[in-house]
N, C-alpha and C positions, 0 to 999 in steps of 0.2 A: 219460540222455542218450540224445541223436541227433545225425545227421549232416545238413549243409544246407550244400550247395554254397555256397561263400564270395561268388560273383556276386550271391546275393541276399539278401545279409544285408543291405546298406543300404535294399531296398526296407521289409524287417520292423521293424526299429529306424528308420525315418524320421519324418521329423514328431515329431523330439522323444519318439518311442516308444508312440508311439496306437495302435501295431498290435498291441503287447507288455502295454500298459496295458490293452486292450479283452478281450484273452485272459485277463489276470489275473482283470478283473471278471467275465468269461462262466464260469470254469470253479473256482471257489471260492478266489481267489486265492494260482493258481498262481504261481511266480516264474520267470520263463523268463530267462536268462541266455546273451546273444550274447558271442561273443570282444572285446576291446574292441579299438577302431581299430588298424591297423600291425599287429596279430596275427594271422599267416596261418594259422588253423585251421579245420576245418570244423565243429568240436564244438559243440552248443548243450546248456546243462545246465537242467533243468527241478525244481523243487520245491516238493513240495504232497504231498496225499493221493493216496495210487495211482490209485484214480479217475478224479481231478480232471486226473493229469498225464496220465494216456493219452487223453482229451480230450483236453486240450490239445495233445500231443503228433500227433493225426490232425488238429486242425485246421492249426497247423504243415504237415503234409503236404499237406494239400488248397490251403494258401495258394501253396507251392511249386510244385503240381503246375499251378495257374492261372498261375503266373508261366511257367513250363516250357512251357507253350501259348501262351504270347504271342506276337504277330508286328507288324514295323510294315510298313506296306503306303503306297505313295504314292498318293496323289491329285491328280494332274495340273488346275489352276483358275489361268487366268491371271490375273498377280496385280492387274491393275486392279481384278477384282472380289473382292479379297480383304477389303478394310473392309465391302462392304456385305455380305459372308456372315458376317463377325462377327459386326456388329448393331451397335444402341448399345450401350458398354460392353462390348462383347464376349457378349452375351446370347445371339444365339445358338448362338455356338459352345461356351458354357457349358451351355444345353440340352441340346446333342445328346452333350458329353460325360458328363453326366449319365444320360441316357436310354440310353446304349447303353454306358455303362462303360470308355470309353477314354481315353487321352490324345492330344490334338492338339497339333501344332507347327506352327506357317505359319512360312514362311522369312521372312529379314530381308529389308526393304525396299531395293529396286535401288537401286545408289548411281547417281549420273550419269554418262552417259556419256562419255567418254576419247578424245579421236584420231578424233572422229568415228564411234565404235563404236556404230551406231544398236541393236547387238541386245546392247551389253553383253559379248560373249562375250570379249573383250581382258581384261575383269578376272575369267574364270571362272563367269562369272554365265551370263544368256541363261536358257532353258529352265528351272534351278535355280530359278529366283527364283517360278517357278510351282508348284513343288512340295510341297504339304503332308504333313507326314506324321501317321500316326496309327497309334497303339501301343494294344495290348489283343487277346484274342481274335480271332481269324481273320473269324469270322462278325460279330461285335460291327464290326469295323473297315469291314469290307464296307459293312453297315448305314449307320455312320457318314458314309462317302465317300459313300454316295449321299444322304445326307440333307443334306450340304454341296453335292451336286450341283444338288441342286433347287432351293438357292437363289443358283444363280447367276441373275443379271438379264438376260433376254429384251428383244427387240422386238417388238410386234405389230403390225399395223396394225387399226383398227378402223375402218369405215363409216359414218359420221353423216353424214345430210342436213346440208349447210352451214345452211338455215336453223334448223336447231334448235339452232347450235352455242353460241348466246349463253344457252340457256337451261341447256345440260349446264354452262356457264362459271357463270351466277348472278349476283346482283347481286354487286359488287365483288368476285366468283372463289370465294365461299363455295360453291357448289356442286360446283366442282372440287375447290376442297381437300376436300370432304367425302369422293369418292367417293378422292380421293389417301390420306387419314387411314384411312379405311375398309378398302383393301385393300393400305394399305403398297405403293403403286406411284406410278409420276412418270407423270403425263396431260397431254401436250403437243398443246393445241387449233390450228391451222393458223392465222396471221392473217388478217383482214377481207379483206384484199388481194389474200392468196392465193385465197380462195371453192376453196378443198379441202375434200372430204367425209372426208379420212384423219386421223382421230387415233390420233398415237401411242402406245400404252401401255406403258412399261416398270417392271419388277420380276423377284420369283421367278417361274418358271413357274407353279407355284399359283395364285400373288396376281393375275398377268397376266390369268390363265382368270375367276378370281370377279370381277375388275375388265370385263371383256370383257362378262360376263353382265346385269353391272349396266348398263353403259352401252345394249347391247340393250334391256334392260328400259326405259330411261329414253326410248328412243327409241321403243318401242312405244305408252310413256304421252302421248308428245309427239305423237304420230302420230291415236291415240284423240283428244287435245283438239282437234287441229286441226281433224279431222272433224266433230268435234262443235261448233266454232265455223262451221265452213261450213253445217252444219244449222241454227245459231242467227241464220244471217245473209237467213234468208229475209225479204225484205222485200216490203209493205202499202202502198199506199199510199190514203187514201181523201179523198173531198171533203166537208166539213160546215163549214157556212155561220157567220163568225167570231162571230158572236153568239152562236153556243153553245159556243163555246172557254171560257168562263169555266167554264160548267156540267160540261167535263169535267175543266178544271182542279181547281174545287170551291175549296171555302174554305180558305188558308193548302197548296193542292196535294193536300190528300186525296183526292179521288177518285183524280188519273192517278196518282197514289203507290199507292194501295190496286190500280188496274188493271195495273200495272206489275210490283208483285209476286205479285198473284194470277195474274195470265198468264204471268209471266217473261217479259216482254216490253220493249223500250224504245218509247216514244212520244215525236215529236217533234214539238212544234206550232210553227209560223211562228212569225217575229219579228213583230212590228207595223210595221216597215218593210218587208217582204217583199212582193215585187210578187206574189208567189202566196200570199196571204193566207190561201187556203181547205184546202189542202192538209196532213194528217195523216199523218206515216209512220209506220208500226208496224215495228220488226225483231227476229223472234225464230225459234222452232221454227213450221213450216209450220203446225202442227195450232194450237199459243197464238196464233199471231199474229192466226189468222182467228178465233178465241174472243175475242179481246181488240177485233178490230173489231167483231164480232155485238156484242158488251155497248156499246162506242160508238156505235153505230148504233142501240140500243135507247135510249140517253142522249137522244140528239138525237131519238128519235122520240116519246119522252115529252113534251119541249120543244115540238116543233113540234105534237104534238096540244093543246097547253095554247091555253085564249081568252086572244086578245091584244087590250091596248085601249091606244090612244096617247092621251096627256093631254098639252096645250101647259102649262108650265109654265118664268113667266120664269126664266132660269137665274140670277140676281141671287137666288134666296131658295134655291139648289138645297143651297147648304152647312148653312141651318138644315133643309131638311127632314130632312138625313142626321147631323147633328147630330155629337157629338164622337167621334171613332174610329168612326162608323156607327150609332153606338149606336140614334140614331131612326131610320133606315129598316129597321131589323132590325126594331126592336117593330113598324114596323108591317105588314111583310110577315109579323111571326108572329101578329099580331090578326087579319088578313085572309086568314092562308094563299093568299099569294101572292109572286111573285116579281116585282120593283122595277129594271129595270136605267134606270140614271140612262147621259145621254149624256155623252161622251168631249170633251174641247176640239176633238181635232180632228173632229168628226162635223158633218156639215155643217148641220143644224139645232141647233143648244149648248141649245131651249129641246125637245125632245121627248121626253117621259117614254115608258116600256113598261111596263105591267103586264099580266104573266101567272101565268094560276091553271086551275085544273081546275072552276072554281064559278063560272059567270057572275055571279049576286048578288054573290058574294066582292069579285071585279074591278071590278065595277057602283060597288059602297061602298066600293071602296079610293079610286076614281076621286074620289069626290064628297071624301071625306076629305081626299087631296092638294089639291083644289081649292080647299077652306076652309083647310086650313091655307096653301096658294099668297097667297089674299086680305089670311088674317090675316099672314102673315109681310112681303108686299109695303106693307101699311101702315104696320107698322115700319119698312122701310128710309125710308119716304116722309116721316113724321116725323123719324125720324133724321136725315135729309137736309135737314128743315126746319130743325130745329133749330140745323142745323151754319151753314148760314147767315148773312151777317152781317148785323146788323139795317140797314132803309131808313132810320131816324130816324136811326142811326148816320153812315149813310154821306152823309147833308143834313147833318148838322154840318160 
């Protein structure tokens, strides 16, 4: 038998005797009996093996000592922040309670003001609604109070250049939502009409600081991208005879695509209807733009050094020489190792065909071949036209 102050009985037998069952399980099935409710007595009976009873008695003494050392302190935090401090489904408070082994009691929600009493003092409330009571060992209570205060939201200002705000927000707000979720804060970006550089971050002090660092890191990243974009905007203009533009473009854009990829530049050729039809613009890093310029000029020089021969072929047979989908002219160019430039509809002389190559004999042989083809095709056209003409006899009839 032992004595325990009745004021502690309720704690020991609470939760359907969970504490007593725990003691019994731990110490060999010792049976601990507290006075029945309504009986005023400090006598507690323990039954079991002698050694087990003594160990169980010592545990109860320790529990009572803990209860004797417990205090209740007050932590004042404005009630407007209580919901935020509690967290989703009270998760924040549960964590603090478990970590510091304390009990935390929040005040009831403030009642509506009566008779114009803004502070609620007429109802006996006011500052009382801000008091959170924490029970446990003093050192644990004080640590829990600090943990609660650390959850009180604060506002800080973060300076972010206005030009970067749209990147902070992201497409459809994805960027700013990610920051808010990641750091558990609220971020208010000023409207475009305000043109302010001040972004407001609201949340627990620790979270606000991490969000601020994340914003500053993002600004550093955006400033780097801006500087890189400026470096990459170096522009060079070169004059290239329009007749060489197709060679710079290449078949299906293969040559210009490779130039853009190799030198990481943008190459803009003039459109057909541009008045300035010879200027090519290169944009990129200065070094790469100059390298691309040199590569384009090398292509031009290569074609300028070619042997050129002009030949006049009736434009009516050009399509027959070109063949279906260009198959005919490609075969001729391959056979003679030359390049053949057919005139455009807008060219002043629709019959003028240009042959270019590195070997003079090949160029001249190709010219002869084209003339022979033209003569043959022209005869076909004449024969066809003659066949299509109405008969003279029929007309006389």
